[in-house]
C-alpha positions as CSV (number, residue, x, y, z in Angstrom):
1,M,-11.5,-26.5,57.3
2,R,-7.8,-26.8,58.3
3,L,-7.0,-27.5,54.6
4,F,-9.1,-24.6,53.5
5,F,-7.4,-22.1,55.8
6,A,-4.0,-23.5,54.9
7,L,-4.7,-22.8,51.2
8,I,-5.8,-19.3,52.0
9,A,-2.7,-18.7,54.0
10,L,-0.5,-20.0,51.2
11,F,-2.2,-17.8,48.6
12,T,-1.8,-14.8,50.8
13,V,1.9,-15.5,51.4
14,S,2.5,-16.0,47.7
15,L,0.6,-12.9,46.8
16,A,2.6,-10.9,49.4
17,S,5.9,-12.3,48.1
18,A,4.9,-11.4,44.5
19,Q,4.1,-7.9,45.6
20,K,7.4,-7.6,47.5
21,A,9.4,-8.5,44.4
22,W,9.4,-4.9,43.2
23,E,8.7,-3.1,46.5
24,P,12.4,-2.8,47.5
25,Y,13.0,-0.9,44.3
26,L,10.2,1.5,45.1
27,Q,11.9,2.1,48.5
28,Q,15.1,2.8,46.6
29,Y,13.2,5.2,44.4
30,A,11.8,7.0,47.4
31,A,15.2,7.3,49.0
32,A,17.1,8.4,45.8
33,Q,18.2,12.0,45.7
34,T,18.9,12.5,41.9
35,P,16.7,11.9,38.9
36,E,19.2,9.4,37.5
37,A,19.1,7.3,40.7
38,K,15.3,7.4,40.7
39,M,15.2,6.3,37.1
40,Q,17.6,3.4,37.8
41,A,15.3,2.1,40.7
42,L,12.2,2.5,38.6
43,D,13.7,0.7,35.7
44,S,14.3,-2.4,37.9
45,E,10.8,-2.1,39.3
46,L,9.1,-1.9,35.9
47,S,10.9,-5.0,34.6
48,L,9.3,-6.9,37.5
49,S,5.8,-5.4,37.4
50,F,5.4,-5.7,33.6
51,R,2.5,-8.1,32.8
52,K,2.1,-8.8,36.5
53,D,0.4,-5.6,37.8
54,T,-0.9,-3.4,35.0
55,D,-1.9,-0.5,37.1
56,V,1.4,-0.3,38.9
57,F,3.3,-0.7,35.6
58,I,1.3,2.1,33.9
59,K,1.6,4.5,36.9
60,H,5.3,4.1,37.4
61,S,6.1,4.2,33.6
62,F,4.6,7.7,33.4
63,V,6.8,8.7,36.4
64,F,9.9,7.3,34.6
65,I,9.0,9.1,31.4
66,D,8.6,12.4,33.3
67,L,12.1,12.0,34.8
68,A,13.6,11.0,31.5
69,E,12.2,14.1,29.8
70,Q,13.6,16.2,32.7
71,V,17.2,14.9,32.3
72,G,17.0,14.8,28.5
73,D,17.2,11.0,28.1
74,Y,15.0,10.9,25.0
75,V,16.0,7.3,24.1
76,G,15.0,6.0,27.5
77,M,11.8,8.0,27.2
78,A,11.0,6.4,23.8
79,K,11.7,2.9,25.1
80,K,9.4,3.2,28.1
81,A,6.7,4.9,26.0
82,M,6.7,1.9,23.5
83,N,6.5,-0.5,26.4
84,L,3.6,1.4,27.9
85,A,1.6,1.6,24.6
86,Y,0.4,-2.0,24.7
87,P,-1.1,-2.0,28.3
88,L,-2.7,1.4,27.6
89,N,-4.4,0.0,24.4
90,A,-5.3,-3.3,26.1
91,S,-6.9,-1.3,28.9
92,N,-9.1,0.6,26.4
93,R,-7.2,3.8,26.8
94,P,-6.0,4.6,23.2
95,E,-6.3,8.4,23.6
96,E,-3.7,8.3,26.4
97,C,-1.5,6.2,24.2
98,V,-1.7,8.7,21.3
99,T,-1.1,11.7,23.7
100,L,2.0,9.9,25.2
101,I,3.6,9.1,21.8
102,D,2.9,12.7,20.6
103,R,4.8,13.9,23.6
104,V,7.8,11.7,22.8
105,L,7.8,12.3,19.0
106,Q,8.6,16.0,19.6
107,Y,12.1,14.8,20.4
108,S,12.4,12.4,17.4
109,D,15.3,14.4,15.9
110,Q,17.2,13.5,19.0
111,I,16.7,9.7,18.5
112,D,19.0,8.1,16.0
113,N,17.8,4.5,16.5
114,T,15.6,3.5,13.5
115,F,13.8,0.8,15.6
116,L,12.7,3.4,18.2
117,R,11.7,6.1,15.6
118,G,9.7,3.6,13.5
119,G,8.4,1.9,16.6
120,L,6.9,5.1,18.0
121,Y,4.9,5.7,14.9
122,L,3.8,2.0,14.9
123,K,2.6,2.2,18.5
124,R,0.8,5.5,17.9
125,G,-0.9,3.9,14.9
126,G,-2.1,1.1,17.1
127,G,-3.7,3.7,19.3
128,Y,-5.3,5.6,16.4
129,F,-6.5,2.2,15.0
130,R,-9.2,2.2,17.7
131,I,-10.3,5.9,17.2
132,D,-9.3,7.2,13.8
133,Q,-8.5,4.9,10.9
134,K,-7.1,7.6,8.6
135,K,-4.6,8.8,11.1
136,A,-3.7,5.1,11.8
137,V,-2.8,4.7,8.1
138,E,-0.6,7.9,8.2
139,D,1.3,6.6,11.2
140,F,1.8,3.1,9.8
141,T,3.2,4.8,6.6
142,Q,5.5,6.9,8.8
143,A,6.6,3.7,10.6
144,I,7.6,2.0,7.3
145,E,9.6,5.1,6.2
146,N,11.5,5.4,9.5
147,F,12.4,1.7,10.1
148,G,15.8,0.7,8.9
149,P,16.9,-2.4,6.8
150,K,17.4,-4.5,9.9
151,D,13.8,-3.8,11.2
152,S,12.1,-5.9,8.5
153,I,9.9,-7.8,11.0
154,Y,8.5,-4.5,12.2
155,I,8.1,-3.2,8.6
156,A,6.0,-6.3,7.9
157,D,3.9,-5.5,11.0
158,A,3.3,-2.0,9.7
159,Y,2.2,-3.2,6.3
160,L,-0.1,-5.7,7.9
161,F,-1.7,-3.1,10.2
162,R,-1.9,-0.5,7.4
163,G,-3.7,-3.1,5.3
164,Q,-6.2,-3.7,8.1
165,A,-6.8,0.1,8.5
166,N,-7.3,0.5,4.7
167,T,-9.7,-2.4,4.8
168,N,-11.8,-0.6,7.4
169,L,-11.7,2.6,5.3
170,G,-12.8,0.6,2.2
171,D,-9.5,1.4,0.3
172,F,-9.5,-1.8,-1.6
173,V,-6.5,-1.4,-3.9
174,N,-4.1,0.0,-1.2
175,A,-5.2,-2.6,1.3
176,S,-4.6,-5.4,-1.1
177,A,-1.1,-4.1,-1.9
178,D,-0.3,-3.8,1.8
179,Y,-1.4,-7.3,2.5
180,D,0.7,-8.6,-0.4
181,M,3.8,-6.8,0.9
182,A,3.3,-8.0,4.4
183,S,2.8,-11.6,3.2
184,R,6.1,-11.4,1.3
185,Y,8.0,-10.0,4.3
186,F,6.7,-12.6,6.7
187,E,7.3,-15.5,4.2
188,N,10.9,-14.3,3.8
189,L,11.3,-14.1,7.5
190,G,9.9,-17.6,8.0
191,D,7.0,-16.3,10.1
192,Y,4.2,-18.4,8.5
193,Q,1.6,-17.6,11.1
194,Y,1.6,-13.9,10.3
195,M,2.0,-14.6,6.6
196,L,-1.4,-16.3,7.0
197,F,-2.8,-13.3,8.8
198,A,-1.8,-11.1,5.8
199,K,-3.4,-13.6,3.3
200,Q,-6.5,-13.6,5.5
201,G,-6.7,-9.8,5.3
202,N,-6.5,-9.9,1.5
203,I,-9.3,-12.5,1.3
204,T,-11.4,-10.2,3.6
205,M,-10.9,-7.4,1.1
206,F,-12.2,-9.6,-1.7
207,S,-15.3,-10.4,0.4
208,M,-16.0,-6.8,1.3
209,N,-15.9,-5.8,-2.4
210,G,-18.3,-8.5,-3.7
211,F,-15.7,-11.1,-4.9
212,L,-17.5,-13.7,-2.7
213,E,-16.7,-16.7,-4.9
214,T,-13.0,-15.7,-5.1
215,A,-12.9,-15.1,-1.3
216,Q,-14.5,-18.4,-0.5
217,M,-12.2,-20.4,-2.9
218,E,-9.0,-18.7,-1.6
219,R,-10.2,-19.1,2.0
220,S,-10.8,-22.8,1.6
221,E,-7.2,-23.1,0.2
222,L,-5.9,-21.1,3.2
223,I,-7.7,-23.3,5.7
224,E,-6.0,-26.4,4.2
225,Q,-2.7,-24.6,4.3
226,I,-3.3,-23.7,8.0
227,K,-4.0,-27.3,8.8
228,E,-0.9,-28.5,7.0
229,L,1.3,-26.0,8.9
230,G,-0.4,-27.0,12.2
231,L,-1.3,-23.3,12.9
232,Y,-4.7,-24.0,14.4
233,S,-4.9,-20.7,16.2
234,N,-5.9,-19.2,12.9
235,L,-8.7,-21.6,12.1
236,S,-11.4,-20.1,14.3
237,N,-11.3,-16.7,12.5
238,E,-11.2,-18.3,9.1
239,Y,-14.3,-20.3,9.7
240,Y,-16.0,-17.2,11.1
241,N,-15.2,-15.2,8.0
242,Q,-16.4,-18.0,5.8
243,A,-19.7,-18.0,7.8
244,V,-20.0,-14.2,7.2
245,D,-19.7,-14.7,3.4
246,D,-22.2,-17.6,3.5
247,R,-24.7,-15.2,5.1
248,K,-24.1,-12.7,2.3
249,I,-25.2,-15.2,-0.3
250,G,-28.1,-16.4,1.8
251,D,-26.6,-19.8,2.7
252,F,-27.5,-19.7,6.4
253,A,-27.2,-23.5,6.8
254,S,-23.5,-23.5,5.7
255,A,-23.0,-20.4,7.9
256,Q,-24.2,-22.4,10.9
257,T,-21.8,-25.2,10.2
258,E,-18.9,-22.9,9.8
259,L,-19.7,-21.1,13.0
260,L,-19.8,-24.3,15.0
261,Q,-16.3,-25.2,13.5
262,A,-15.1,-21.7,14.6
263,V,-16.3,-22.4,18.2
264,K,-14.4,-25.8,18.1
265,Y,-11.0,-24.0,17.5
266,L,-11.8,-20.9,19.6
267,D,-9.7,-21.8,22.6
268,S,-6.5,-21.8,20.5
269,T,-7.1,-18.4,19.0
270,Q,-4.7,-15.6,19.8
271,N,-7.2,-12.6,20.1
272,K,-9.5,-14.8,22.1
273,I,-11.8,-12.2,23.5
274,S,-12.4,-10.3,20.2
275,S,-13.0,-13.6,18.4
276,Y,-15.3,-14.8,21.2
277,F,-17.5,-11.8,20.8
278,A,-17.6,-12.0,17.0
279,I,-18.4,-15.8,16.8
280,H,-20.9,-16.2,19.7
281,G,-22.5,-12.9,18.7
282,L,-23.1,-14.2,15.1
283,L,-24.3,-17.6,16.5
284,A,-26.8,-15.7,18.7
285,T,-28.0,-13.8,15.7
286,Q,-28.4,-17.0,13.6
287,Y,-30.5,-18.6,16.3
288,A,-32.7,-15.5,16.8
289,E,-33.4,-15.2,13.1
290,R,-34.5,-18.9,13.1
291,G,-36.8,-18.4,16.1
292,N,-34.7,-20.4,18.5
293,M,-34.6,-17.8,21.3
294,E,-33.4,-20.3,24.0
295,K,-30.1,-20.9,22.2
296,A,-29.8,-17.2,21.2
297,E,-30.1,-16.2,24.8
298,Y,-27.5,-18.8,25.8
299,H,-24.9,-17.3,23.4
300,L,-25.8,-13.8,24.5
301,N,-25.4,-14.7,28.1
302,L,-21.9,-16.0,27.3
303,L,-21.0,-12.6,25.9
304,E,-22.5,-10.7,28.9
305,D,-20.6,-13.0,31.3
306,L,-17.3,-12.4,29.5
307,R,-18.0,-8.7,29.3
308,T,-18.3,-8.4,33.1
309,K,-15.0,-10.2,33.6
310,N,-12.8,-8.6,31.0
311,S,-12.2,-5.1,29.7
312,T,-13.6,-4.5,26.2
313,D,-12.8,-2.2,23.4
314,L,-14.8,-0.6,20.6
315,I,-14.6,-3.6,18.3
316,T,-15.9,-6.1,20.9
317,E,-18.5,-3.7,22.1
318,S,-19.8,-3.3,18.5
319,H,-20.3,-7.1,18.3
320,Y,-22.1,-7.1,21.6
321,H,-24.4,-4.1,20.7
322,A,-25.3,-5.7,17.4
323,T,-26.2,-9.0,19.0
324,K,-28.2,-7.4,21.7
325,T,-30.1,-5.3,19.1
326,T,-31.1,-8.4,17.1
327,I,-32.3,-10.4,20.0
328,L,-34.3,-7.6,21.6
329,K,-35.9,-6.9,18.2
330,F,-37.0,-10.5,17.7
331,K,-38.3,-10.6,21.3
332,G,-40.4,-7.5,20.6
333,Q,-38.7,-5.3,23.1
334,L,-38.4,-2.5,20.6
335,K,-37.6,0.5,22.8
336,E,-34.6,-1.4,24.4
337,A,-33.6,-2.6,20.9
338,L,-33.7,1.0,19.6
339,A,-31.2,2.1,22.3
340,F,-28.7,-0.6,21.3
341,A,-29.2,0.0,17.6
342,E,-28.2,3.7,18.1
343,M,-25.1,2.4,19.9
344,C,-24.4,0.1,16.9
345,L,-24.5,3.1,14.6
346,K,-22.2,5.1,16.9
347,D,-19.8,2.1,17.0
348,A,-19.8,1.7,13.2
349,N,-19.2,5.4,12.5
350,A,-16.3,5.4,15.0
351,L,-14.7,2.3,13.4
352,G,-15.4,3.5,9.9
353,N,-17.0,0.2,9.0
354,Q,-19.5,0.9,6.2
355,E,-21.2,-2.5,6.2
356,Q,-21.9,-2.1,10.0
357,V,-23.3,1.4,9.4
358,I,-25.7,0.0,6.8
359,N,-26.8,-2.8,9.1
360,A,-27.4,-0.3,12.0
361,L,-29.4,2.1,9.7
362,Q,-31.5,-0.9,8.6
363,D,-32.2,-1.9,12.2
364,L,-33.1,1.7,13.1
365,F,-35.6,2.3,10.3
366,E,-37.2,-1.2,10.9
367,I,-37.5,-0.6,14.7
368,H,-38.9,2.9,14.3
369,E,-41.4,1.6,11.7
370,A,-42.5,-1.1,14.1
371,I,-42.9,1.4,16.9
372,G,-45.0,3.7,14.7
373,D,-42.5,6.6,14.4
374,T,-43.1,6.9,10.7
375,A,-41.2,10.2,10.1
376,I,-38.1,9.0,11.9
377,S,-38.3,5.7,10.2
378,L,-38.5,7.3,6.8
379,D,-35.4,9.5,7.5
380,Y,-33.4,6.4,8.5
381,H,-34.7,4.5,5.5
382,K,-33.4,7.3,3.2
383,R,-30.0,7.3,5.0
384,Y,-29.9,3.5,4.7
385,H,-30.4,3.6,0.9
386,R,-28.0,6.4,0.4
387,K,-25.3,4.6,2.3
388,K,-26.0,1.3,0.6
389,D,-25.9,3.0,-2.9
390,S,-22.7,4.7,-1.9
391,L,-21.1,1.4,-0.8
392,F,-22.2,-0.2,-4.1
393,D,-20.7,2.6,-6.1
394,S,-17.5,2.3,-4.1
395,Q,-17.4,-1.5,-4.8
396,K,-17.9,-0.8,-8.5
397,T,-15.0,1.8,-8.4
398,N,-12.8,-0.7,-6.5
399,L,-13.6,-3.3,-9.1
400,M,-12.5,-1.0,-11.9
401,L,-9.4,0.0,-9.9
402,Y,-8.6,-3.6,-9.1
403,Y,-8.7,-4.6,-12.8
404,Q,-6.8,-1.5,-13.7
405,S,-4.0,-2.3,-11.1
406,L,-3.8,-5.9,-12.6
407,Y,-3.5,-4.4,-16.1
408,E,-0.8,-1.9,-14.9
409,S,1.1,-4.7,-13.1
410,E,1.2,-6.8,-16.3
411,K,2.1,-3.8,-18.3
412,K,5.1,-3.2,-16.1
413,E,6.1,-6.9,-16.4
414,R,5.9,-6.5,-20.2
415,E,8.1,-3.4,-20.0
416,I,10.7,-5.3,-18.0
417,Q,10.6,-8.1,-20.5
418,A,11.0,-5.6,-23.3
419,Q,14.0,-4.0,-21.6
420,T,15.6,-7.4,-21.1
421,A,15.0,-8.2,-24.8
422,N,16.6,-4.8,-25.7
423,I,19.7,-5.7,-23.7
424,E,20.0,-9.0,-25.5
425,L,19.6,-7.2,-28.8
426,L,22.4,-4.8,-27.9
427,E,24.7,-7.6,-27.2
428,K,23.8,-9.2,-30.5
429,D,24.3,-5.8,-32.3
430,N,27.9,-5.7,-30.9
431,L,28.6,-9.1,-32.3
432,A,27.0,-8.2,-35.6
433,F,29.1,-5.1,-35.9
434,K,32.3,-7.2,-35.7
435,R,31.0,-9.5,-38.4
436,W,30.0,-6.6,-40.6
437,L,33.5,-6.1,-41.9
438,L,33.4,-9.6,-43.4
439,F,30.4,-8.8,-45.5
440,T,31.4,-5.5,-47.1
441,G,31.9,-7.2,-50.5
442,I,28.2,-8.0,-50.6
443,A,27.2,-4.4,-50.2
444,G,27.0,-3.7,-54.0
445,V,24.5,-6.5,-54.5
446,L,22.4,-5.3,-51.6
447,I,22.3,-1.7,-53.0
448,C,21.0,-3.0,-56.3
449,G,18.3,-4.9,-54.4
450,I,17.4,-1.8,-52.4
451,V,17.0,0.3,-55.6
452,Y,14.6,-2.4,-56.9
453,L,12.7,-2.5,-53.7
454,V,12.3,1.4,-53.7
455,F,10.6,1.2,-57.2
456,M,8.4,-1.6,-56.0
457,Q,7.5,0.3,-52.9
458,R,6.5,3.4,-54.9
459,G,4.2,1.3,-57.0
460,L,2.8,-0.3,-53.9
461,K,2.2,3.2,-52.4
462,D,0.4,4.4,-55.5
463,K,-1.8,1.3,-55.3
464,Q,-2.5,1.9,-51.6
465,D,-3.3,5.6,-52.3
466,L,-5.9,4.5,-54.8
467,Q,-7.3,1.9,-52.4
468,H,-7.4,4.6,-49.7
469,K,-9.4,7.0,-51.9
470,F,-11.8,4.3,-52.8
471,S,-12.3,3.4,-49.2
472,Q,-13.0,7.1,-48.4
473,K,-15.6,7.4,-51.1
474,L,-17.2,4.1,-49.9
475,L,-17.4,5.5,-46.4
476,L,-18.9,8.8,-47.6
477,S,-21.5,7.0,-49.7
478,Q,-22.4,4.7,-46.8
479,E,-22.9,7.8,-44.6
480,E,-25.1,9.5,-47.2
481,E,-27.1,6.3,-47.6
482,R,-27.5,6.0,-43.8
483,K,-28.6,9.6,-43.6
484,R,-31.2,9.1,-46.3
485,I,-32.6,5.9,-44.7
486,S,-32.6,7.6,-41.3
487,K,-34.5,10.6,-42.6
488,E,-37.1,8.4,-44.3
489,L,-37.6,6.3,-41.2
490,H,-38.0,9.4,-39.0
491,D,-40.0,11.6,-41.4
492,G,-42.0,8.8,-43.2
493,L,-42.5,5.7,-41.2
494,G,-42.1,7.5,-37.9
495,Q,-44.8,10.1,-38.7
496,N,-47.2,7.5,-40.0
497,L,-46.8,5.5,-36.8
498,L,-47.4,8.7,-34.8
499,L,-50.7,9.3,-36.6
500,I,-51.7,5.7,-35.9
501,K,-50.9,6.2,-32.2
502,N,-53.0,9.4,-32.1
503,S,-55.9,7.6,-33.7
504,L,-55.7,4.7,-31.2
505,T,-55.6,7.2,-28.4
506,M,-58.8,8.8,-29.6
507,A,-60.4,5.4,-29.9
508,G,-59.3,4.4,-26.4
509,D,-57.4,1.4,-27.6
510,D,-54.5,1.5,-25.0
511,H,-53.1,-1.9,-25.7
512,N,-52.4,-1.2,-29.4
513,K,-51.5,2.3,-28.6
514,N,-48.7,1.1,-26.3
515,M,-47.5,-1.4,-29.0
516,V,-47.3,1.4,-31.6
517,G,-45.5,3.6,-29.1
518,E,-42.8,0.9,-28.7
519,A,-42.5,0.6,-32.4
520,I,-42.0,4.4,-32.6
521,D,-39.2,4.2,-30.0
522,E,-37.5,1.4,-32.0
523,V,-37.8,3.5,-35.2
524,R,-36.2,6.5,-33.5
525,A,-33.4,4.3,-32.0
526,I,-32.7,2.8,-35.5
527,S,-32.8,6.3,-37.0
528,Q,-30.4,7.7,-34.4
529,A,-28.0,4.8,-34.9
530,L,-28.0,5.2,-38.7
531,H,-27.3,8.9,-38.5
532,P,-26.6,10.9,-35.3
533,F,-28.6,14.1,-35.7
534,Q,-27.3,15.2,-32.3
535,L,-24.0,16.1,-34.0
536,Q,-25.7,18.9,-35.9
537,E,-27.9,20.0,-32.9
538,L,-25.5,19.6,-29.9
539,G,-22.0,19.3,-31.3
540,L,-19.5,16.5,-31.2
541,T,-18.7,16.5,-27.5
542,K,-22.3,16.4,-26.3
543,A,-23.1,13.7,-28.9
544,I,-20.3,11.5,-27.6
545,E,-21.4,12.1,-24.0
546,N,-25.0,11.2,-24.9
547,M,-23.8,8.0,-26.6
548,V,-21.9,7.0,-23.5
549,V,-24.9,7.6,-21.3
550,Q,-27.2,5.6,-23.6
551,I,-24.7,2.6,-23.6
552,D,-24.3,2.8,-19.8
553,R,-28.1,2.9,-19.3
554,N,-29.0,0.1,-21.7
555,S,-26.2,-2.4,-21.0
556,T,-24.5,-4.1,-18.0
557,L,-21.2,-2.4,-18.9
558,F,-19.8,-0.1,-16.2
559,I,-18.4,3.0,-18.0
560,S,-16.2,5.8,-16.5
561,A,-15.6,8.9,-18.7
562,E,-13.2,11.8,-18.8
563,I,-14.2,13.9,-21.9
564,D,-12.7,17.3,-22.8
565,N,-14.7,19.6,-25.2
566,I,-13.3,19.1,-28.7
567,D,-16.0,20.8,-30.8
568,K,-13.8,23.5,-32.3
569,F,-11.1,21.1,-33.5
570,F,-13.0,19.3,-36.3
571,D,-15.2,20.2,-39.2
572,K,-18.6,18.6,-39.9
573,E,-17.2,15.6,-41.9
574,D,-14.3,14.9,-39.4
575,S,-16.7,15.1,-36.4
576,L,-18.9,12.4,-38.0
577,N,-15.8,10.2,-38.5
578,I,-14.7,10.8,-34.8
579,Y,-18.2,9.9,-33.7
580,R,-18.3,6.7,-35.8
581,I,-14.8,5.7,-34.5
582,I,-16.0,5.8,-30.9
583,Q,-19.4,4.2,-31.7
584,E,-17.6,1.3,-33.5
585,S,-15.2,0.9,-30.6
586,F,-18.0,0.6,-28.1
587,N,-19.9,-1.9,-30.4
588,N,-16.8,-4.1,-30.4
589,V,-16.5,-4.0,-26.6
590,L,-20.2,-4.9,-26.2
591,K,-20.2,-7.7,-28.9
592,H,-16.8,-9.4,-28.5
593,S,-14.9,-8.4,-25.3
594,G,-17.1,-9.9,-22.6
595,A,-15.9,-6.9,-20.4
596,E,-17.6,-5.8,-17.2
597,A,-16.1,-2.3,-17.2
598,T,-14.6,0.2,-19.7
599,K,-13.1,3.7,-19.5
600,I,-13.2,6.4,-22.2
601,K,-10.8,9.3,-22.0
602,I,-10.7,12.3,-24.4
603,K,-7.9,14.8,-23.9
604,K,-6.9,17.8,-26.0
605,D,-3.9,20.1,-26.2
606,E,-2.7,22.7,-28.7
607,A,-1.3,20.1,-31.2
608,Q,-3.5,17.0,-30.9
609,V,-6.6,15.2,-29.5
610,K,-6.0,11.9,-27.8
611,I,-8.9,9.3,-27.4
612,S,-8.4,6.2,-25.2
613,I,-11.0,3.4,-24.8
614,Q,-9.9,0.7,-22.4
615,D,-11.8,-2.4,-21.2
616,N,-11.1,-5.4,-18.9
617,G,-12.5,-8.0,-21.3
618,K,-11.0,-11.2,-22.7
619,G,-8.6,-9.5,-25.2
620,F,-7.5,-10.8,-28.6
621,N,-4.6,-11.3,-30.9
622,V,-4.3,-8.0,-32.8
623,S,-2.3,-9.4,-35.8
624,E,-4.7,-12.3,-36.3
625,K,-7.7,-10.0,-36.3
626,F,-6.2,-7.7,-39.0
627,R,-5.4,-10.8,-41.1
628,D,-9.0,-12.1,-40.7
629,L,-10.9,-11.2,-43.9
630,K,-14.2,-11.4,-42.0
631,C,-13.2,-8.9,-39.4
632,M,-14.3,-5.6,-41.0
633,G,-14.7,-3.6,-37.8
634,L,-11.0,-3.0,-37.2
635,K,-10.3,-2.4,-40.9
636,T,-13.1,0.2,-40.9
637,L,-11.6,1.9,-37.8
638,K,-8.2,2.0,-39.3
639,E,-9.6,3.5,-42.5
640,R,-11.5,6.3,-40.7
641,V,-8.4,7.1,-38.6
642,R,-6.3,7.3,-41.7
643,S,-8.8,9.7,-43.3
644,L,-8.2,12.0,-40.3
645,K,-4.4,11.7,-40.6
646,G,-4.5,10.1,-37.2
647,V,-2.7,7.2,-35.5
648,L,-4.3,4.0,-34.1
649,R,-2.5,1.9,-31.5
650,I,-4.1,-1.3,-30.1
651,T,-2.8,-2.9,-26.9
652,S,-4.4,-6.2,-26.1
653,K,-3.6,-9.5,-24.5
654,T,-5.8,-12.6,-24.0
655,E,-7.8,-12.5,-20.7
656,T,-6.4,-9.1,-19.6
657,G,-8.3,-6.5,-21.7
658,T,-7.9,-4.2,-24.6
659,E,-7.0,-0.5,-25.0
660,L,-7.6,1.5,-28.2
661,Q,-5.6,4.7,-28.5
662,F,-6.4,7.3,-31.2
663,T,-4.3,10.4,-31.8
664,F,-5.5,13.1,-34.2
665,P,-3.7,16.3,-35.2
666,V,-5.6,19.6,-34.9
């Protein structure tokens, strides 16, 4: 007992002494007569109470900021506001953080220090990160623009945080670019831990947009890199993210293994509370789904115990609500589960996390259906599918944008290489000019050779003109033959099959009737392919649009289209050639490119019509294809373009895709 009371006394004395450490400065503050003297006393008090007594620090920081604003010390005001932002956000008071920084930023033109100007936007972005992701992106952008060259570590932070906000908003391309920039900054600064954070964010973006194999492969490499660098505080989150991807592909056994690995390294994690809720929440969900409610309840109890002892934010609360919903649903406590599912939806909408919104909507329609609220369940079911389809479309768009960004990056690299080559050529030209004086005596011989070549070229041109005319007649005869065969198929064989179908209908022979119906559809499709009657009925633009729709509907190819109306620019024969050019281009994409996505763009102006067809396929060597005698597709395209007095440009590189550009005068 004596030992017990001695320990209590010692604790009380030490606590009192810790409190007294800044109390003398508070007494100085109370006795001070001028704002400057009060600020000096508070400055000393705040340096001692920082991270020791959050409530005292927050309260007196606001007092200091009021005094600094009163005397016009905007630099001091900015410094204290930046110091105050972290405890406000950590205490789940982001709105107060945003309001405070707004108050300081009205004096930003009075602050010359780039670190303070950029830092204010960075801190306000941190506040918005918990309440409004779009505004967070805007603030992180402002931070990057206001920081100076010496603030590179903070610029790296801004890129990293903006990448995380863009991730939550589903902006795949910008998030990926931000993570790449952050990774380069941190690597140059030698901050390998945050470099790994940036790489982790990029891998998360791959996962969110369906690149699961790529995400898992790169994450496995990242885990090995983390172990080599000895940065074990990153491992827990990496194993957790790997488990999330395993669940997406249905590999729940591997997900369980990864989660147990995540728990193993949890104590060394930096954001321990947030990671704790995510990992134990997913473990509880795993066990509940497998019917092991005892272990599920154990992990849920861990979360509830941590929740009572620590302040939480929207992210940790969202993990808790999702876990609670799952366990209550599997226990059959549907009304209680319904309340938590509604909280999950509210959390997901506030965070802007589309995957969490979809999961919450699924829980809501399943719970309402189980309760018997059919009408409400149906409403949530419709919202669930709309949101799911929207996310899928977004992922497809991101996929196209991603490949397009890769293509544009390589295009820029090629342009840089071309510029380098031009510089080298200019240097060589200067040397050649000096040597030119030495070869003036050979000029006469060269002139004779040129005259000879001109005559040869004229003969070659005449030969090419004859060949061109022959090719045009051949194309015209092919079209006439196609038109004749198409008409005979449609009017002859098609009509006979229709009569047979009607007879089978009257006889009640549904099986053979359906087979004849399929044959009729095939005949119509062949007839349409041989000669597009839509050109005569709908015009060139509508015929092209219908062709694109049919290809998109009957193939796995993802097509985006921007098509201007070009009906008035071409006559009947030229319209048919334009249609065949686009049809042949798409046939080449489907047969040879192995592409997943393509884009057609048709633009007009007063002088010309431009058509671009771009894919993300495997590409090819253009010169080799033109030399290949068996490759008639490109030669036919070239001949049709020539007949329209147009220009064909092909840009292609192996494994990076192909773009066909057609330009026709009008």
